KEGUKE-534803 format. One record per residue (C-alpha): x, y, z; residue number from 0. Coordinates in Angstrom, 1 decimal, decimal comma. Layout:
! KEGUKE-534803
<vexlum u="X" v="Y" w="Z" resi="NUM"/>
...
END
This chain:
! KEGUKE-534803
<vexlum u="-0,1" v="0,0" w="0,0" resi="0"/>
<vexlum u="0,9" v="3,6" w="0,1" resi="1"/>
<vexlum u="2,7" v="3,1" w="3,7" resi="2"/>
<vexlum u="5,6" v="1,7" w="1,8" resi="3"/>
<vexlum u="5,4" v="4,1" w="-1,1" resi="4"/>
<vexlum u="8,5" v="6,3" w="-1,6" resi="5"/>
<vexlum u="8,2" v="9,5" w="0,6" resi="6"/>
<vexlum u="9,5" v="13,0" w="-0,2" resi="7"/>
<vexlum u="8,8" v="16,4" w="1,4" resi="8"/>
<vexlum u="7,3" v="19,1" w="-1,3" resi="9"/>
<vexlum u="9,0" v="22,4" w="-0,3" resi="10"/>
<vexlum u="6,7" v="25,2" w="-1,3" resi="11"/>
<vexlum u="6,5" v="29,0" w="-1,2" resi="12"/>
<vexlum u="3,2" v="29,9" w="0,1" resi="13"/>
<vexlum u="1,5" v="33,3" w="0,3" resi="14"/>
<vexlum u="-1,8" v="34,4" w="2,2" resi="15"/>
<vexlum u="-4,5" v="34,8" w="3,1" resi="16"/>
<vexlum u="-4,0" v="32,1" w="5,4" resi="17"/>
<vexlum u="-6,8" v="30,0" w="7,1" resi="18"/>
<vexlum u="-5,8" v="28,2" w="10,4" resi="19"/>
<vexlum u="-7,7" v="24,7" w="11,0" resi="20"/>
<vexlum u="-7,7" v="22,6" w="14,0" resi="21"/>
<vexlum u="-5,0" v="20,1" w="14,4" resi="22"/>
<vexlum u="-2,2" v="22,9" w="13,5" resi="23"/>
<vexlum u="-3,1" v="22,7" w="9,8" resi="24"/>
<vexlum u="-3,0" v="25,7" w="7,6" resi="25"/>
<vexlum u="-4,2" v="26,6" w="4,1" resi="26"/>
<vexlum u="-2,7" v="29,2" w="2,0" resi="27"/>
<vexlum u="-4,0" v="31,1" w="-1,0" resi="28"/>
<vexlum u="-1,2" v="30,3" w="-3,4" resi="29"/>
<vexlum u="1,2" v="27,5" w="-3,0" resi="30"/>
<vexlum u="4,0" v="27,3" w="-5,6" resi="31"/>
<vexlum u="6,4" v="24,3" w="-5,3" resi="32"/>
<vexlum u="10,2" v="25,1" w="-5,1" resi="33"/>
<vexlum u="11,9" v="21,8" w="-4,3" resi="34"/>
<vexlum u="12,0" v="18,3" w="-3,1" resi="35"/>
<vexlum u="13,5" v="17,3" w="0,1" resi="36"/>
<vexlum u="14,4" v="13,9" w="1,8" resi="37"/>
<vexlum u="12,3" v="13,0" w="4,8" resi="38"/>
<vexlum u="14,5" v="13,1" w="8,0" resi="39"/>
<vexlum u="16,7" v="10,5" w="9,1" resi="40"/>
<vexlum u="14,9" v="7,9" w="10,8" resi="41"/>
<vexlum u="11,8" v="8,4" w="9,1" resi="42"/>
<vexlum u="10,0" v="4,9" w="9,1" resi="43"/>
<vexlum u="8,9" v="4,8" w="5,4" resi="44"/>
<vexlum u="12,1" v="5,7" w="3,8" resi="45"/>
<vexlum u="12,8" v="3,9" w="0,5" resi="46"/>
<vexlum u="15,2" v="4,0" w="-2,2" resi="47"/>
<vexlum u="16,1" v="7,6" w="-3,6" resi="48"/>
<vexlum u="14,2" v="9,1" w="-6,4" resi="49"/>
<vexlum u="15,3" v="8,1" w="-9,8" resi="50"/>
<vexlum u="17,2" v="10,9" w="-12,1" resi="51"/>
<vexlum u="14,1" v="10,6" w="-14,5" resi="52"/>
<vexlum u="11,7" v="11,5" w="-11,5" resi="53"/>
<vexlum u="13,7" v="14,5" w="-10,7" resi="54"/>
<vexlum u="13,9" v="15,7" w="-14,2" resi="55"/>
<vexlum u="10,3" v="15,3" w="-14,6" resi="56"/>
<vexlum u="9,6" v="17,3" w="-11,4" resi="57"/>
<vexlum u="12,0" v="20,0" w="-12,7" resi="58"/>
<vexlum u="10,1" v="20,4" w="-16,0" resi="59"/>
<vexlum u="6,8" v="20,5" w="-13,9" resi="60"/>
<vexlum u="8,3" v="23,3" w="-11,7" resi="61"/>
<vexlum u="9,6" v="25,2" w="-14,7" resi="62"/>
<vexlum u="6,0" v="25,1" w="-16,5" resi="63"/>
<vexlum u="4,5" v="26,1" w="-13,0" resi="64"/>
<vexlum u="6,8" v="28,9" w="-12,5" resi="65"/>
<vexlum u="6,1" v="30,0" w="-16,3" resi="66"/>
<vexlum u="2,4" v="29,9" w="-15,5" resi="67"/>
<vexlum u="2,7" v="32,0" w="-12,4" resi="68"/>
<vexlum u="5,0" v="34,6" w="-14,3" resi="69"/>
<vexlum u="2,4" v="34,8" w="-17,0" resi="70"/>
<vexlum u="-0,6" v="35,2" w="-14,4" resi="71"/>
<vexlum u="1,3" v="38,1" w="-12,7" resi="72"/>
<vexlum u="1,8" v="39,8" w="-16,4" resi="73"/>
<vexlum u="-1,9" v="39,4" w="-17,0" resi="74"/>
<vexlum u="-2,8" v="40,8" w="-13,7" resi="75"/>
<vexlum u="-0,5" v="43,7" w="-14,1" resi="76"/>
<vexlum u="-1,9" v="44,4" w="-17,8" resi="77"/>
<vexlum u="-5,6" v="44,3" w="-16,2" resi="78"/>
<vexlum u="-4,7" v="46,9" w="-13,4" resi="79"/>
<vexlum u="-3,2" v="49,2" w="-16,3" resi="80"/>
<vexlum u="-6,2" v="48,7" w="-18,4" resi="81"/>
<vexlum u="-8,6" v="49,4" w="-15,4" resi="82"/>
<vexlum u="-6,7" v="52,5" w="-14,7" resi="83"/>
<vexlum u="-6,8" v="53,5" w="-18,3" resi="84"/>
<vexlum u="-10,8" v="53,2" w="-18,1" resi="85"/>
<vexlum u="-11,0" v="54,9" w="-15,0" resi="86"/>
<vexlum u="-9,1" v="58,0" w="-16,3" resi="87"/>
<vexlum u="-11,5" v="58,0" w="-19,4" resi="88"/>
END
């Protein structure tokens, strides 16, 4: 089952607003993956290291995500410029 599946920790950059849930859980409005970490030494479900193909696939996915985030920021900036232009009319 999943208990024996390979484990990694996904490191993310998060921004708010944030919601706090019971049990010390937090939800963020924006979550952007920035890397993969190995579990702490002694973690019970440690398995073999990720393959080079898996790391490359993650890196490609991360690059695509970063491109989409950048494009989204550019679109929001353009929307603000257009809204300001219309407001000045």
